[in-house]
Structures are given as structure tokens and as C-alpha cells.
GUMIZA-177152 format. One record per residue (C-alpha): residue number from 1; x, y, z. Coordinates in steps of 0.2 Angstrom, whole numbers. Layout:
<recs>
+-----+-------+-------+-------+
! seq !    c1 !    c2 !    c3 !
+-----+-------+-------+-------+
! NUM !     X !     Y !     Z !
...
+-----+-------+-------+-------+
</recs>
This chain:
<recs>
+-----+-------+-------+-------+
! seq !    c1 !    c2 !    c3 !
+-----+-------+-------+-------+
!   1 !  -157 !    84 !   -61 !
!   2 !  -155 !    72 !   -76 !
!   3 !  -158 !    53 !   -74 !
!   4 !  -141 !    50 !   -83 !
!   5 !  -127 !    46 !   -71 !
!   6 !  -115 !    53 !   -83 !
!   7 !  -124 !    70 !   -84 !
!   8 !  -124 !    70 !   -65 !
!   9 !  -105 !    67 !   -65 !
!  10 !  -103 !    81 !   -77 !
!  11 !  -113 !    93 !   -66 !
!  12 !  -105 !    87 !   -50 !
!  13 !   -88 !    91 !   -57 !
!  14 !   -91 !   110 !   -56 !
!  15 !   -97 !   109 !   -38 !
!  16 !   -85 !   117 !   -27 !
!  17 !   -87 !   105 !   -12 !
!  18 !   -72 !    95 !    -8 !
!  19 !   -74 !    76 !    -5 !
!  20 !   -72 !    79 !    14 !
!  21 !   -87 !    91 !    14 !
!  22 !   -99 !    78 !     9 !
!  23 !  -110 !    72 !    24 !
!  24 !  -123 !    59 !    25 !
!  25 !  -136 !    73 !    25 !
!  26 !  -129 !    82 !    10 !
!  27 !  -128 !    65 !     0 !
!  28 !  -147 !    62 !     4 !
!  29 !  -151 !    80 !    -2 !
!  30 !  -142 !    78 !   -19 !
!  31 !  -143 !    60 !   -25 !
!  32 !  -158 !    53 !   -32 !
!  33 !  -162 !    34 !   -35 !
!  34 !  -158 !    36 !   -53 !
!  35 !  -141 !    43 !   -50 !
!  36 !  -134 !    27 !   -43 !
!  37 !  -116 !    24 !   -47 !
!  38 !  -115 !     7 !   -56 !
!  39 !   -99 !    -3 !   -53 !
!  40 !   -92 !   -18 !   -61 !
!  41 !   -79 !   -30 !   -52 !
!  42 !   -64 !   -35 !   -63 !
!  43 !   -58 !   -51 !   -55 !
!  44 !   -67 !   -60 !   -41 !
!  45 !   -52 !   -63 !   -31 !
!  46 !   -49 !   -67 !   -13 !
!  47 !   -43 !   -49 !   -11 !
!  48 !   -59 !   -43 !   -18 !
!  49 !   -70 !   -55 !    -8 !
!  50 !   -61 !   -53 !     9 !
!  51 !   -56 !   -35 !     9 !
!  52 !   -62 !   -24 !    -5 !
!  53 !   -80 !   -30 !    -4 !
!  54 !   -82 !   -27 !    15 !
!  55 !   -75 !   -10 !    13 !
!  56 !   -87 !    -6 !    -2 !
!  57 !  -101 !   -13 !     8 !
!  58 !   -98 !    -1 !    23 !
!  59 !  -102 !    14 !    12 !
!  60 !  -112 !     9 !    -4 !
!  61 !  -129 !    13 !     3 !
!  62 !  -125 !    30 !    10 !
!  63 !  -116 !    35 !    -5 !
!  64 !  -128 !    27 !   -17 !
!  65 !  -117 !    15 !   -26 !
!  66 !  -121 !    -3 !   -33 !
!  67 !  -112 !   -17 !   -40 !
!  68 !  -120 !   -24 !   -56 !
!  69 !  -108 !   -35 !   -64 !
!  70 !   -93 !   -46 !   -62 !
!  71 !   -80 !   -51 !   -75 !
!  72 !   -68 !   -66 !   -72 !
!  73 !   -60 !   -77 !   -85 !
!  74 !   -62 !   -93 !   -74 !
!  75 !   -80 !  -100 !   -75 !
!  76 !   -79 !  -106 !   -57 !
!  77 !   -75 !   -89 !   -50 !
!  78 !   -86 !   -80 !   -62 !
!  79 !  -101 !   -90 !   -56 !
!  80 !   -96 !   -89 !   -38 !
!  81 !   -95 !   -70 !   -39 !
!  82 !  -112 !   -69 !   -48 !
!  83 !  -120 !   -79 !   -34 !
!  84 !  -111 !   -70 !   -20 !
!  85 !  -115 !   -53 !   -26 !
!  86 !  -133 !   -57 !   -30 !
!  87 !  -135 !   -63 !   -12 !
!  88 !  -127 !   -48 !    -5 !
!  89 !  -137 !   -35 !   -16 !
!  90 !  -153 !   -44 !   -19 !
!  91 !  -154 !   -41 !   -37 !
!  92 !  -147 !   -50 !   -53 !
!  93 !  -128 !   -48 !   -57 !
!  94 !  -122 !   -49 !   -75 !
!  95 !  -108 !   -62 !   -76 !
!  96 !   -95 !   -58 !   -90 !
!  97 !   -83 !   -70 !   -98 !
!  98 !   -70 !   -56 !  -101 !
!  99 !   -69 !   -37 !  -100 !
! 100 !   -74 !   -34 !  -118 !
! 101 !   -91 !   -41 !  -112 !
! 102 !   -91 !   -31 !   -96 !
! 103 !   -88 !   -14 !  -105 !
! 104 !  -103 !   -17 !  -117 !
! 105 !  -114 !   -14 !  -102 !
! 106 !  -124 !     2 !  -103 !
! 107 !  -120 !    15 !   -91 !
! 108 !  -106 !     6 !   -82 !
! 109 !   -98 !    20 !   -72 !
! 110 !   -84 !    12 !   -62 !
! 111 !   -74 !    -4 !   -59 !
! 112 !   -64 !   -12 !   -45 !
! 113 !   -49 !   -20 !   -52 !
! 114 !   -42 !   -35 !   -41 !
! 115 !   -33 !   -46 !   -54 !
! 116 !   -16 !   -53 !   -55 !
! 117 !    -2 !   -41 !   -51 !
! 118 !     5 !   -39 !   -69 !
! 119 !   -13 !   -36 !   -76 !
! 120 !   -17 !   -21 !   -65 !
! 121 !   -10 !    -8 !   -77 !
! 122 !   -17 !   -15 !   -93 !
! 123 !   -34 !   -18 !   -85 !
! 124 !   -34 !     0 !   -79 !
! 125 !   -30 !     6 !   -97 !
! 126 !   -45 !    -4 !  -103 !
! 127 !   -57 !     3 !   -90 !
! 128 !   -53 !    22 !   -92 !
! 129 !   -54 !    20 !  -111 !
! 130 !   -71 !    13 !  -108 !
! 131 !   -76 !    28 !   -99 !
! 132 !   -75 !    21 !   -81 !
! 133 !   -67 !    27 !   -65 !
! 134 !   -56 !    13 !   -56 !
! 135 !   -51 !     7 !   -39 !
! 136 !   -35 !    -2 !   -45 !
! 137 !   -26 !   -13 !   -33 !
! 138 !    -7 !   -12 !   -31 !
! 139 !     6 !   -14 !   -38 !
! 140 !     0 !    -2 !   -51 !
! 141 !    13 !   -10 !   -64 !
! 142 !    27 !   -22 !   -65 !
! 143 !    36 !   -16 !   -80 !
! 144 !    40 !     2 !   -85 !
! 145 !    31 !    -1 !  -102 !
! 146 !    15 !    -5 !   -93 !
! 147 !    18 !     9 !   -81 !
! 148 !    20 !    23 !   -94 !
! 149 !     6 !    17 !  -104 !
! 150 !    -6 !    16 !   -90 !
! 151 !    -1 !    33 !   -83 !
! 152 !    -4 !    41 !  -100 !
! 153 !   -21 !    33 !  -102 !
! 154 !   -27 !    39 !   -85 !
! 155 !   -21 !    57 !   -87 !
! 156 !   -28 !    58 !  -105 !
! 157 !   -45 !    51 !   -99 !
! 158 !   -46 !    62 !   -83 !
! 159 !   -55 !    48 !   -74 !
! 160 !   -54 !    45 !   -56 !
! 161 !   -41 !    32 !   -52 !
! 162 !   -38 !    27 !   -34 !
! 163 !   -22 !    16 !   -32 !
! 164 !   -24 !     3 !   -18 !
! 165 !   -11 !    11 !    -7 !
! 166 !   -22 !    12 !     8 !
! 167 !   -10 !    19 !    20 !
! 168 !   -14 !    36 !    11 !
! 169 !   -31 !    36 !    19 !
! 170 !   -24 !    32 !    37 !
! 171 !   -25 !    47 !    49 !
! 172 !    -9 !    42 !    58 !
! 173 !     0 !    42 !    41 !
! 174 !    -7 !    59 !    37 !
! 175 !    -1 !    65 !    54 !
! 176 !    16 !    58 !    51 !
! 177 !    17 !    66 !    33 !
! 178 !    12 !    83 !    40 !
! 179 !    25 !    82 !    54 !
! 180 !    39 !    78 !    42 !
! 181 !    33 !    90 !    28 !
! 182 !    32 !   105 !    41 !
! 183 !    51 !   102 !    45 !
! 184 !    47 !    97 !    63 !
! 185 !    56 !    80 !    61 !
! 186 !    72 !    87 !    52 !
! 187 !    79 !    79 !    37 !
! 188 !    76 !    61 !    35 !
! 189 !    93 !    51 !    37 !
! 190 !    87 !    33 !    36 !
! 191 !    71 !    23 !    34 !
! 192 !    69 !     5 !    40 !
! 193 !    55 !    -5 !    32 !
! 194 !    51 !   -23 !    37 !
! 195 !    37 !   -36 !    32 !
! 196 !    39 !   -53 !    39 !
! 197 !    27 !   -68 !    40 !
! 198 !    28 !   -86 !    44 !
! 199 !    15 !   -94 !    33 !
! 200 !    19 !  -109 !    22 !
! 201 !     2 !  -106 !    13 !
! 202 !     6 !   -88 !     9 !
! 203 !     1 !   -85 !    -9 !
! 204 !    -2 !  -104 !   -11 !
! 205 !   -18 !  -111 !   -18 !
! 206 !   -16 !  -130 !   -19 !
! 207 !   -34 !  -134 !   -18 !
! 208 !   -39 !  -122 !   -31 !
! 209 !   -25 !  -127 !   -42 !
! 210 !   -32 !  -144 !   -42 !
! 211 !   -49 !  -138 !   -48 !
! 212 !   -43 !  -127 !   -62 !
! 213 !   -45 !  -134 !   -80 !
! 214 !   -39 !  -125 !   -96 !
! 215 !   -55 !  -127 !  -104 !
! 216 !   -64 !  -117 !   -90 !
! 217 !   -54 !  -101 !   -93 !
! 218 !   -45 !   -91 !  -106 !
! 219 !   -26 !   -94 !  -103 !
! 220 !   -21 !   -83 !  -118 !
! 221 !   -31 !   -68 !  -112 !
! 222 !   -24 !   -71 !   -95 !
! 223 !    -7 !   -69 !  -101 !
! 224 !   -10 !   -52 !  -109 !
! 225 !     6 !   -45 !  -115 !
! 226 !    17 !   -58 !  -106 !
! 227 !    27 !   -71 !  -117 !
! 228 !    16 !   -86 !  -122 !
! 229 !    19 !  -102 !  -112 !
! 230 !    10 !  -118 !  -110 !
! 231 !    -5 !  -117 !   -98 !
! 232 !     0 !  -118 !   -80 !
! 233 !   -13 !  -118 !   -66 !
! 234 !     0 !  -113 !   -53 !
! 235 !     5 !   -98 !   -62 !
! 236 !   -13 !   -93 !   -65 !
! 237 !   -18 !   -95 !   -46 !
! 238 !    -1 !   -93 !   -37 !
! 239 !     5 !   -80 !   -49 !
! 240 !    14 !   -70 !   -34 !
! 241 !    27 !   -84 !   -34 !
! 242 !    32 !   -83 !   -52 !
! 243 !    40 !   -69 !   -62 !
! 244 !    35 !   -61 !   -75 !
! 245 !    17 !   -62 !   -67 !
! 246 !    22 !   -54 !   -51 !
! 247 !    38 !   -48 !   -43 !
! 248 !    33 !   -56 !   -26 !
! 249 !    38 !   -46 !   -11 !
! 250 !    42 !   -30 !   -19 !
! 251 !    26 !   -28 !   -28 !
! 252 !    15 !   -35 !   -15 !
! 253 !    22 !   -28 !     1 !
! 254 !    36 !   -16 !    -2 !
! 255 !    25 !    -6 !   -14 !
! 256 !    14 !    -1 !     2 !
! 257 !    29 !     4 !    12 !
! 258 !    40 !    13 !    -1 !
! 259 !    24 !    23 !    -6 !
! 260 !    25 !    32 !    12 !
! 261 !    43 !    36 !     8 !
! 262 !    38 !    45 !    -8 !
! 263 !    23 !    53 !     1 !
! 264 !    33 !    60 !    16 !
! 265 !    49 !    65 !     7 !
! 266 !    40 !    71 !    -9 !
! 267 !    53 !    62 !   -19 !
! 268 !    46 !    52 !   -34 !
! 269 !    58 !    37 !   -34 !
! 270 !    75 !    31 !   -28 !
! 271 !    91 !    35 !   -37 !
! 272 !    97 !    17 !   -36 !
! 273 !    93 !     0 !   -28 !
! 274 !   103 !   -15 !   -24 !
! 275 !    96 !   -32 !   -18 !
! 276 !   100 !   -49 !   -11 !
! 277 !    91 !   -64 !    -6 !
! 278 !    84 !   -80 !   -13 !
! 279 !    72 !   -95 !   -10 !
! 280 !    80 !  -101 !     6 !
! 281 !    66 !  -111 !    14 !
! 282 !    50 !  -114 !     5 !
! 283 !    57 !  -126 !    -9 !
! 284 !    40 !  -128 !   -18 !
! 285 !    44 !  -123 !   -35 !
! 286 !    42 !  -105 !   -33 !
! 287 !    54 !   -93 !   -42 !
! 288 !    51 !   -77 !   -32 !
! 289 !    61 !   -75 !   -17 !
! 290 !    56 !   -80 !     1 !
! 291 !    69 !   -69 !     8 !
! 292 !    73 !   -51 !     2 !
! 293 !    84 !   -37 !     7 !
! 294 !    84 !   -21 !    -4 !
! 295 !    94 !    -5 !    -1 !
! 296 !    89 !    11 !    -9 !
! 297 !    98 !    28 !   -11 !
! 298 !    86 !    43 !   -11 !
! 299 !    89 !    61 !   -12 !
! 300 !    99 !    74 !   -22 !
! 301 !   117 !    81 !   -21 !
! 302 !   112 !    92 !    -7 !
! 303 !   104 !    79 !     5 !
! 304 !   101 !    61 !     4 !
! 305 !    96 !    46 !    14 !
! 306 !    95 !    27 !    13 !
! 307 !    80 !    16 !    14 !
! 308 !    81 !    -3 !    19 !
! 309 !    67 !   -15 !    15 !
! 310 !    69 !   -33 !    22 !
! 311 !    56 !   -47 !    21 !
! 312 !    55 !   -65 !    25 !
! 313 !    42 !   -78 !    24 !
! 314 !    47 !   -91 !    36 !
! 315 !    48 !   -81 !    53 !
! 316 !    37 !   -66 !    57 !
! 317 !    24 !   -60 !    68 !
! 318 !    12 !   -51 !    56 !
! 319 !    18 !   -34 !    62 !
! 320 !    26 !   -24 !    47 !
! 321 !    37 !   -10 !    53 !
! 322 !    40 !     7 !    46 !
! 323 !    53 !    18 !    56 !
! 324 !    59 !    35 !    50 !
! 325 !    75 !    42 !    58 !
! 326 !    82 !    60 !    59 !
! 327 !    97 !    67 !    68 !
! 328 !    85 !    71 !    82 !
! 329 !    76 !    54 !    84 !
! 330 !    64 !    43 !    76 !
! 331 !    46 !    42 !    70 !
! 332 !    39 !    25 !    72 !
! 333 !    23 !    20 !    63 !
! 334 !    20 !     4 !    73 !
! 335 !    19 !    14 !    89 !
! 336 !    13 !    30 !    81 !
! 337 !    25 !    40 !    92 !
! 338 !    39 !    52 !    88 !
! 339 !    53 !    51 !   101 !
! 340 !    71 !    57 !   104 !
! 341 !    77 !    39 !   103 !
! 342 !    94 !    39 !    93 !
! 343 !    95 !    58 !    93 !
! 344 !   111 !    68 !    95 !
! 345 !   114 !    69 !   114 !
! 346 !   124 !    82 !   124 !
! 347 !   140 !    73 !   126 !
! 348 !   143 !    68 !   107 !
! 349 !   137 !    86 !   102 !
! 350 !   148 !    95 !   114 !
! 351 !   163 !    85 !   108 !
! 352 !   161 !    94 !    91 !
! 353 !   155 !   111 !    98 !
! 354 !   138 !   107 !    93 !
! 355 !   121 !   108 !   102 !
! 356 !   111 !    92 !   106 !
! 357 !    97 !    88 !    94 !
! 358 !    83 !    79 !   103 !
! 359 !    65 !    78 !    97 !
! 360 !    51 !    81 !   109 !
! 361 !    40 !    66 !   112 !
! 362 !    24 !    66 !   102 !
! 363 !     9 !    54 !   100 !
! 364 !     3 !    54 !    83 !
! 365 !   -13 !    46 !    89 !
! 366 !   -18 !    62 !    98 !
! 367 !   -25 !    68 !    82 !
! 368 !   -27 !    51 !    73 !
! 369 !   -33 !    34 !    77 !
! 370 !   -20 !    19 !    77 !
! 371 !   -21 !     9 !    61 !
! 372 !   -14 !    -9 !    63 !
! 373 !    -2 !   -12 !    49 !
! 374 !    -6 !   -31 !    47 !
! 375 !     0 !   -42 !    33 !
! 376 !   -18 !   -48 !    33 !
! 377 !   -27 !   -33 !    27 !
! 378 !   -44 !   -41 !    25 !
! 379 !   -58 !   -30 !    30 !
! 380 !   -48 !   -18 !    40 !
! 381 !   -53 !     0 !    44 !
! 382 !   -39 !     7 !    33 !
! 383 !   -45 !    -1 !    17 !
! 384 !   -63 !     4 !    22 !
! 385 !   -57 !    23 !    23 !
! 386 !   -48 !    21 !     7 !
! 387 !   -63 !    14 !    -2 !
! 388 !   -74 !    27 !     5 !
! 389 !   -62 !    41 !    -1 !
! 390 !   -62 !    34 !   -19 !
! 391 !   -81 !    33 !   -19 !
! 392 !   -83 !    51 !   -13 !
! 393 !   -71 !    56 !   -26 !
! 394 !   -81 !    48 !   -40 !
! 395 !   -95 !    59 !   -34 !
! 396 !   -85 !    75 !   -31 !
! 397 !   -72 !    73 !   -46 !
! 398 !   -59 !    78 !   -34 !
! 399 !   -42 !    68 !   -34 !
! 400 !   -42 !    54 !   -22 !
! 401 !   -29 !    51 !    -8 !
! 402 !   -18 !    39 !   -19 !
! 403 !   -19 !    46 !   -37 !
! 404 !   -11 !    38 !   -52 !
! 405 !     5 !    48 !   -48 !
! 406 !     7 !    38 !   -32 !
! 407 !     5 !    21 !   -42 !
! 408 !    18 !    27 !   -55 !
! 409 !    31 !    31 !   -42 !
! 410 !    29 !    16 !   -32 !
! 411 !    30 !     5 !   -48 !
! 412 !    47 !    13 !   -52 !
! 413 !    54 !     8 !   -35 !
! 414 !    47 !   -10 !   -36 !
! 415 !    53 !   -12 !   -54 !
! 416 !    70 !    -6 !   -49 !
! 417 !    70 !   -18 !   -35 !
! 418 !    65 !   -32 !   -46 !
! 419 !    78 !   -27 !   -59 !
! 420 !    91 !   -29 !   -45 !
! 421 !    84 !   -45 !   -39 !
! 422 !    84 !   -53 !   -57 !
! 423 !   101 !   -47 !   -62 !
! 424 !   111 !   -46 !   -46 !
! 425 !   117 !   -28 !   -51 !
! 426 !   113 !   -10 !   -46 !
! 427 !    97 !    -3 !   -54 !
! 428 !    96 !    15 !   -58 !
! 429 !    83 !    26 !   -66 !
! 430 !    84 !    37 !   -82 !
! 431 !    74 !    52 !   -80 !
! 432 !    74 !    57 !   -98 !
! 433 !    68 !    40 !  -105 !
! 434 !    59 !    35 !   -89 !
! 435 !    67 !    18 !   -90 !
! 436 !    75 !     7 !   -76 !
! 437 !    93 !     4 !   -81 !
! 438 !   105 !   -10 !   -76 !
! 439 !   123 !   -11 !   -82 !
! 440 !   119 !     4 !   -94 !
! 441 !   105 !    -6 !  -102 !
! 442 !    86 !    -5 !  -101 !
! 443 !    79 !   -19 !   -89 !
! 444 !    68 !   -30 !   -99 !
! 445 !    59 !   -46 !   -92 !
+-----+-------+-------+-------+
</recs>
């Protein structure tokens, strides 16, 4: 076996074993010390430190991965990341002032991207063009221009890209997908998605904002392809509150839940979206809404259904809900149960000379563990399973649970939602041009 990691990857790609077939014993048999996967961190963010790193830490020794470098534009976070990772791994970590410096590192195999929302797609393009596999946080893209460019770059590169839609690695979600796709649920007639919190500090970083100085970072590089504006530490650190750096609720929360709609229904995007809401409560200078209701139309001329997403930030119990409805009942991903609740009963059915349609009770956890759908996803089992799936696929060269197609599709839905939010009009999607349309015109930020 060659000591070159890339030679190993090339050889591994022809092995017929699927990712699931790799056991700890088989890894021990085929992986040598010189075949370690060398990983870089793009953005030493709270998301990386609190969730992605613990997930990586759960599996890196068994799967023979290592983190060798961290890239962050801000001197403070770059130095913190270097010290944090050096302490965790017991060896030197290269601190890079930007990604150009990161990708000059010899034999860098993969990166974990956890930067600002609007940067994910562009940072993925940089990575795959540099020959690296990526774990890319969601949302994948916040504009269709970025979405198309990143999708093409990934497909052209044939690199392994896992989108951070961790529900796709949950056994209960797999059980739900199987139940629906096998036709046991019946046609979906409605989906209700909610994600509510009561957190005045959500997406706020006042203490960090006070520390950030323009001379300690690279504001122009941070902006990437967004319009230039004067340095603003709030937009740098609290970007989820400000468009065009983030769509806020659609990109952060809805992207997770709408992805399950695409997965279960095998539809790629909505036909149309309308939205309403505003900044009703947290009057702190933010531009992205603190309350959102979006309504989607899915399907085709033969069969369609509606999806409703609601989210608020001033009242909520950290218990996001996903409930799928059919004519025969519901599938509830909070309880992980299928039931006849709301199904067609004998009386209403008889009135129309029809038979009742009631689903049998089913506990999805009989074949899958319950996964807590918390708004605080740090260090949870779902993210750990998703990270492991990516790491196994880097080894096997099989496609991961959330491939780039999943990111492309959820981005269409979030961009359509953001278009409806920004214009107050119905957003649609042009299949031919792959553009989000509002009032007959392409939506541009």
C-alpha cells in the first residue's frame, strides 16, 4: 500500500465495500499510520467548536483522521482555534490567515466548512477545486448564482461533499422515508413544520462584537461576492440577522426541515412560495425577521400538497416539529409515531359511499432510536452520525447521506422563501433557467 493518502483514496474507490460495511476491525486491517486523512478547518466558529468538533472527535481515531490546520480571517479566532486543536490532538496545528494559505498545505485531503451562511457555497468551490472533500454546513447557498456554481464545481470534481443536513443520518428519519416511499402512508396531503425559540441572544454576539477590530481581520475577503460596504462588526459576527449575509430563519432552520420534504416526497423543490412576517419583537437593529410564516405548493398536475413553515423567536420550547399528513392519518417526527389521527373515519366516508381510511399505529423507534430535534444541536447524536457517515464515505468513495443534490434542492426552497420575504410577492422556480422568479423577473439581492 502506498504511503500517499491520495493513492490510497484512488485504490479505495474501486473497493466494492459500501460505507456501512466498514467495521472497526476492517478499518484496523486496511488503514496504516501513513494513510491518515488530513483535515483542515475552514472557520473556527461556535458551530464547529460546539457541535462539529465533538462529532469528529467521536470517530477520528477509529477511522484514522486528523486535523492539521485551521483557517480563519479573524486573528482572535484563528489563534483560539490553533490552541484549541493543538491541545485536543497533541501536535502542532497550522494557523492560516485565509484559504489560499490553507490549500497550499501539502497532502490536505478534506475540510470542514463552518463559515458564514453566504460563504458556504463559495468555500465549497474553493475546496473541491483544491482537491479536497468537504463537510459543508447548511444552508448550502443563499443565491441561485452561488448554488449553480457550487453544484457544478462539486459534480465536476467528483469529490465527496456532505451537506450538514444531519436529519439524513437519523435512523428515525430513514424509517419515516421508507414508510412513505413504500406507499404505506398514502399520498402526502399536508406538512406542518415549526421551529420556535425564546432566546433574546439567539444569533447575537455582543461581547465578541465589542472585541472585533477591522485591522485584525480581512473584511474585503469576508464579503466575497457580496456588494462592498463599510466594515461592520455586527454583520461579521451576527450575520444571521442581516441579509445578504444570511436569510435568517429560512437558511438556518427551515433548510433542515424542508430537506426532509424533498427526501420523503422525492420532489426537488416547491412550485411556489408565499411568506409573511416581520421584526415584531426584538428591535435590536436586525433586518431578518424574528417571525416568519411561509406556505409552499409542492407536486404536479396529478397530485399536490401544501407545506407550512412557521417560526418565531420570542416564544418557544426548543422542540421543532415536523408532522406529515395523509388522508389516513399522520406521521409525527416529534413522537416518531404513525397514527390514524385525522384519518377518514367511517361516518364521513359512508356519507360519500366510500370506505374509511385509517392508518394502523406504528412506532418508528421500533427500528430506530429517537433523535431529539432540538434547536440547540451542539454535540448531539444526530450530528455525530452524520459526521461519521461523511468520514466513512471519504474512505469508501461512496456518496454520503446528504450529497450535494440535497443542498442544491434545499437552497432552491430557501432562496424562494427569501425572495417572497424580500418582495412580498409569490416566488416561483423556472426549471429551464434554474432561476427563482418573482413577478416575472429573476430574483436578485
